[in-house]
N, C-alpha and C positions, 0 to 999 in steps of 0.2 A: 826413888825406891819401888819397883813394877809388883804389881800384884801379880799374889802366886797365884797358881794355873788354877783354873778352876776343875775341879771334877766332870761337874754335870752344866750343860746349858744347853740354852734352847737351840741359840744359830752359834755356829763356826762358820766364819769368814777367812779362806786362806790366800794369805796376798793382803799386803797392805798399799793396793794403788787406788786410782780415782773407781774403778767398779766395785771393789769392797765395803769402802768408806762412803758411797753414793747410795748402795744398796743398803748399808746398816744404816746410813741417815733415815732411807724410806720406814724400814722397820720400827726403828724406835720412835718417829713419830708419831705411828699407826699403833703402836702399841709398846707405850713406853716400859711394860713391865717385863717385857722380854732381855733374859739374859745374854748378853753376846759376846764372843772372844773372836777375835784376828790373829792369826798366827803369821809373822813374818820372818823369813831368812836372815833379811838384812836388818842393821840398824837402826833402820829410820824408814817410814813409810816414801812412796812415790819415789824409788831409788832405780826404777826399770823403764819400764814403759810410758809409765807418767812423769818421770822427771821433766823438765820443762825442756833442757836439751837433747832431751832425746826424741821429741815430738814437737811435730809443726806448729802445734798451737792456734790453728787456722779456726780451731772453731766450728768445724766442719758444716757447712748449710749449706753445700753443694753450688756455690753460688759462682764459684770460681772453678772448681773443680770438673776442667773437659773430661774426665775418665767417667762420669757417672752419667755423660749425656752422649753415647755413640750413634753415632750415621747409621739410618737407614739406606736400603737398596736405591730406595727413591728419592735422594735428596734432602729428607725431613732427619730431624733428630730425634731421636728418643728420650724424652723429658721425663719418663715415671720415675726413674729410681733419686734423678733430681731433687722431684721433688718429695719423694719419700725421706729422704734424710732432712730437707729443709725443714720440714715439720718433725722431724722427732728432733729437732736442735732447741727448736721452741720448747720441748720438754724440760730440758736442760736449763734452757733460760728460768722457767717458771719455777723449777724447785728452789733455785739461787736465789731468786727475786723473793720467794718465800721464807727460805733462810735469813736473808738479809733485812724482811720486813719483821721478822720476828727479834731479832738482835741475834743470831745465830752465827752470823759474818757482819762485822758492823760497818766495812766496808768495801763495797763492789773493787774499786779501784787496786785493793790489793791482789786479786788473780784476774782482773777483765777489764780491758782496754778497747774504744772506739777504734776500730783500724779498716779501711777499705777493702772489698775482695774485690781481685780484679781477673780477668781472662785475658792473654796478650799472645796474638800470632802473628807470623809473616808469610809472606807466600801467598800468592794468588789463590791455590785451592783453600789455603787455611782459611784466607779472610772472606769466602764465600762460606766455609762452614760456621764459623765463628757469626756471620751475619743472620742465619739461616737459626742460628741457636738463638740467639740473641728475640729473632722475631716469633718465634717459639715460647720460650721463656718468660719475657715481656706481655707477653697477651695473657698470663696465666696471673690469677688475683697473687699470687705468694712471691713473684717477682717484679710486680708492677714499676719498684724502682728501681729496675737497671737499667746501665746508661749503657749508648755505645758512641764510640767513636774512631774514624782512620782516618781524622784530621791530626799531622803529627804537632800542630800548633795546642791542640786540647788534650794530648795525649801527651806533650810536657809540661803542662799544669798539672795534670793529675799525678805524673810519674817520670820527672824530670832525668830520673837516671837511667831508663830504660830508652831515652832520646838524645843524650847527649853524645856525638860521636857517630851518629846511626846514617849510615845512606839516607839522603831524602828522597832517593829515586824508589826505595823499596818499600812493598805493598804490605804495610800493616794495619792492626786492629784490636780494638783491647774494648770490653765489657767492664762497666765500672757495678758496685751492690756498695752505698755508701754504708750502709747500717750493720756492715760486718764486724767480726771483734778478731782481738789476740786474745787468748788465752794461757796463763801459765797455771797449765793442770798441775804440777807439782805444788804452787803454792796454793791452788784450791782444795787438793787434798790434804795436806796441811790442814788449812781452815775447816773443812769437814770433820778429819781425826781429832782436831780440838774441842768441838763441841760434843763432839762421841764420850770423849775423855773423863768431861764435866757430869755427863750422867749418871745414875745409880744404874746397877747393872750390865757395864760395858767394861771391856780390857783389852787393852792390845799386847800383844807379848812380841819382842824384837828377839833378835839372836833364835828364833825358835824353826829346826826344821820340821815339814811333818814327813814322815821318812814311810808311814805305812795307815792305811784308810783300811776299814772293814766294816762291816753292817752285820748288828749283830742277830738273834733269833727276834727280841722282840722291835727289831726294826729301825733302831736307833743305830747309830754310826759311833766306834769306836777308833779316834783318830789317835795314833804314836806319836810323838814329837820330840824332838831333842835338843837337849840347850845345848849351842853350840860354844857356849863358854865354858859349862859345867861337864859337858857328853854324857848329863843326867839324861834319862828316858819316861818319860810320863804318858799316859792316857787321857786322854778326856772323849767325854760320851756329849755327843750332839744329837739332839731333834731333827734336824735340818743341816746340813752342809752346802754353802756355796765356794766353787773355786775360782777365784778370779786373779790366780796366780799368773797370767803370764805365759812367757813359752815351758813353764812347769806345769801347764795345764795337762797336758798329754800324758805324763808320767804319774799324774795322781787320778787321770781319770782308769787309767789302765790298772791302777796298784786296785782300783775302788771296787772293780769286775764286773760292773754292772753289764749287762748284755747289750743293750743301747749303744755304751762304744765301741763297741768290736769292731774293729775295718777302721778304724779311726787314726789317722799318721799325721805329722807336720813337716811341713819344707819351712828351714828357714831363710832370713833373709836380712843379710846386712846394712846397713847405710854409713855412709860417712856426708859430714856436711861442710861446707866452705862458710864461716863468719867472720863477721868485720865487727870490731868491737871501735872503730874510732868516729867519732860522734859526729865530726864534719862531716861525716859522710850518709851516717845513720839517719842522722836528723834531718836529710832531704830526699826521706824514701818513706813515703806515711802509707803502706797498702801492704796485701800481701796479692803479688803479681805468679798467677798459674801461668802455665805453656802446655803443649801437649804431651804429653808421654810418648815416649819412641816404641815402632810394633813391636809387641814380646814382652814390651815393662811390665813389670808388677806395678798396680796404682799405686801403694806408696813411693815407687819413683818419678810420678811426676816433677819436673822439675820447678821450682820455684822460687822469687826473690822476694823473702818474710821480713818485714818488719816484726821483732820479736820485744816485748818488756819485760825482762826479768829481773823481782828486785829492785824495781824504779828504774832500771837501767835501761837502755835503747841501745841495742846490736840488730845487724842484717846477718839472714840465714839464706843462705842459697842449696841448692840441692833438692834431694839427697841422692847421691850417686849410688845404686845399688850394689850389692858385692854377696858373696856369698859367704859362708861361718856353717862352721857345722854345730856352734854352741847357740842353744834355745834362749839364754838369756843372756844379756852382755857381763853380768858377774857369774856365767854357767861354764859346763863344762864341754871342750871339744869335743867329748864322747858321746854329749848328749842326743845326736841323729841317730848314730848308730845303736844306743841302748835305748830308743824308741822303736825300733826294729822289731815284729814280733811277730808270731807263728799265722796270727789272726789281722795281721795290715800287711804282709809282705806283697799279698797282691796289689792291693790297690794303690800301694808305694811302686812296687813294678810299671804297672799300667800309668799311673801318672809320669813317671820317667819316661817312659814310653811315647807319651802322647805330647809332651810337654819341652820337644826338644829346642822349640827357638827362645824360649824363656832358661833354660841351661846355657845356651851359646849367649845369648845377652848377660846372664848375670858373669860369666866366664870374660865377654869383652869388658866389661865395667871394674871388673877383678884387675883384666891386665893394663886398664887406662893408665896413662902415667897423669902425674900431674899437670905436664903442658895440658893435654886433651880434656882434664877437668878443668882447668880454669879456661879453656877456649869456652867451653860452652857454656860457664858466667854471663862471659862477653858476647855471648849472643843476646843474652838480658841489658846487661851491663856493658856496652861497647869500651867503655874509658876506665874500669874495675883496673886497680894495679893491684898486683901480687902481694908487696908488701903490706897490703892494708890487710890481708883474709889470712887466716890461719885453720886449719884441716882440724874437724872435730869428729870423734865416733859416734856414731847415732845408735838408739837401742836396735834391740834386735826386735824381727819380727816374724812369727812361726805362721805359715799359711796351711789352713787346713787341706788335708786330705780323707777322703771321707768315700767309703764304701760306695759303691755306683752298680744296677744290675745291670746295665747294657753294658758300661763302657770299664765296668770292674772298681775304679778308681776316676775321682775327679781331683783337681785341685781348684777350691774354690779361695775367693780373693775378700771375701767379706769377713763378718762376726756371726757363728753360729751354738745357739746354748745344745748342748745335751744334757737331757735331765731322764732320771732313773725310772720308772713305770708307776712307784709309789709315792713319785715327788719331793720325793724326802734328800735327794742327791742332784746339783746341778751345777755343770760345768762351762766357763764361757771359753770359746777355742777362737782362735782367730786375729785378725788386726782391724787395718780401716774401715768407717771411721772409728770405729773405737771409741775413743775417749769423749767424744763429743755428741755423742748416743748412751753415755752411761745411764742416763734417766728410763729411757727409752728401754735401755735395755734392763733395768730394775723394773720395770712394770711389768714387761713377758714374766720374768720371772714373780711377781706378787701375782699374776693373771695365771700361772701355768703352777705354782706352788702353794698359793695359798688362796684359793680360789673360794672356798669354806668360809675362811677370815673377810675376806672379800665381801661376803654376802650376808653374813651371818652377824659378825661380830663388828658391825660397826665401821668396818675399814675404808668401802666405801665410798662412806659418806665425809670420814675424816682423808682421804686422797683428793676429793676435790676439792679440798679447803687447800691443799698443795699443789695439785694440777687442775687450776678452773676450769680448763679445755677438755679432763680426762671423758672420754665416751664422743668425743665431737671430733669428725675428720677436717683437719683445718686445711684439707687437699679442696675439699667441698664447700666448706663455710666461709665466705671470704672476709663477711663481717666481724665473725669469731675469732680471724688470723690476724684481719687487721686491728682489731680491740684489746688481743692479748698481746701481740707485738708493741703497741704503744707502751700496755703498763708496763711489762718487764722494761722495753729500753728505758721507762721514767726511771725504775729501780735500783739499773746496774747501770745509768748513767751512760746508755749508748745513745748513738747518732737513732732516729727515723725517720 
C-alpha cells in the first residue's frame, strides 16, 4: 500500500530514474532527517532512460568512446573531455562502493560486472588515428593500463567475433581497457530506491504526474500532482525541487517559470538496437567494442557491439541506429516537440535548425535505412552475424539541449546541463550522454551549487568525504590518489584492476 502524499516536504524529486535516486541517496546519507518525496508518472522506477534495454550500460569511463577524443588539426588528439568523463565515473564507483560497504547494497554483481572496453577501427587513416589516441592516452596515469594491437591474432583472442570471416588484408586496430564494466542502471536504480524506501522520511509515489509547478511568495514550490488512477489532484509544497525526468525536463522547466530557463528547448533523437539472446554467440564475446561515429551523427549514435548482462542473462546489443521521433519520452506523446515550442525559445530552435542540416540529413537517412542496410552495419563489426539470431528493439528517447546563445542565437548541446534558479531552490537536469554513468558527479554538482551552506556549516562536507574519499582531489592530476581509489573500489565492486 503506497504512502499518502505529504503536503509538506523538504525535497521533491521529479522522475524515478538513476538521477533522482542517486541525488536522494546522497541527501539522505548527509542528512537522514530530511523529508524527501519522489513523484513518478509510470508504475515503477527506471522505466525510461535508466531501463537496461534503453541504454548502453557502458559505465561510461571514456575508455572506448572515440567521440570524447576528437582529432586536432596537427594530427594529435584532444583527450581532455575523455579525462573528465573518466574521473567522473570514479565518483560513481566510490558511491556504489560506500553503499556496498555499508550493507545498503548487498551484492555488486546484482548491477555491475567486469567487462573490457575496446575501441575498434578499420582503414589506414583510422588506424593512424587510433595509434595516436593510444600514445597520448596511455601516457596519462588515468589510462596506464590501456593496450593496443593491430595484430589479427591478438585481436582474435580479445574479441573473436569481430575477426571471424574478416579479410586478412584489411587494416584494423583496437585498444582495450580491461578494467571496464557493464552496468545495469535499471537494476541499480531499483537497488537505490529499495534502500531509500527502508528509511524514515522518504516516500516514492508512482502513477503520479506532475502537471504544474510554481514558486510561492515564501520561496517554496507548490507541485500540483495528478493521480493517474483516480484523477485526483493534490498539491505538495517543497523547499527544494530537482527535476530528473529525462525528456519531460524541458516541459517542467517551462512550467516553473524561472528566468534561467528562458530560451531553452529540446531536440529528440530516437534509437533502435539489434539484440542477440543466443547464448552460444553471446558467451563468445566479452567486451564492449566501440567504433567511430559517422560524420554528423549525434554522440549517442556511435556504433558498438556490447556485452550486456541483465537479470543474470548474457546478451549482445548492437547499434544504436539513430532516428527521429517527436516524442520526448519512450512513453511520451508525438506532440511533445511541438508543445515545447514557446515564444521565448522559437528563435534558438530555428537557429539550431538552420545550423544543423547535416544532423537532420543524417537522422532522415537513418530513418530511411532498410533492415538490410542496418544489418550490413552490424556485419562490419561481426562479419559472420546471421539475421535470424538478431531482433530489433526500440531504445529510449534522448532529448538534446537547445540553449540560447548570444552570438549564434541558439546552439545544440550533446552533453548534460543543470539549469538552476537564482535562489538555488530549483534545478533541472537536461541532456543525455554520458548521463547515467556520471549520476554521482551530477549530484555532487547539485550539492555544491544548491546546498553550499550545509556543506560548509552543517558538517555535510565531512560526511561527504566518507562517501566520496577523493572529494576535493583532482584525480586527473593526482596519480597516486587515482590509483589507490581505483584499487579500493575495484575490490569492493568485484571489478578487474
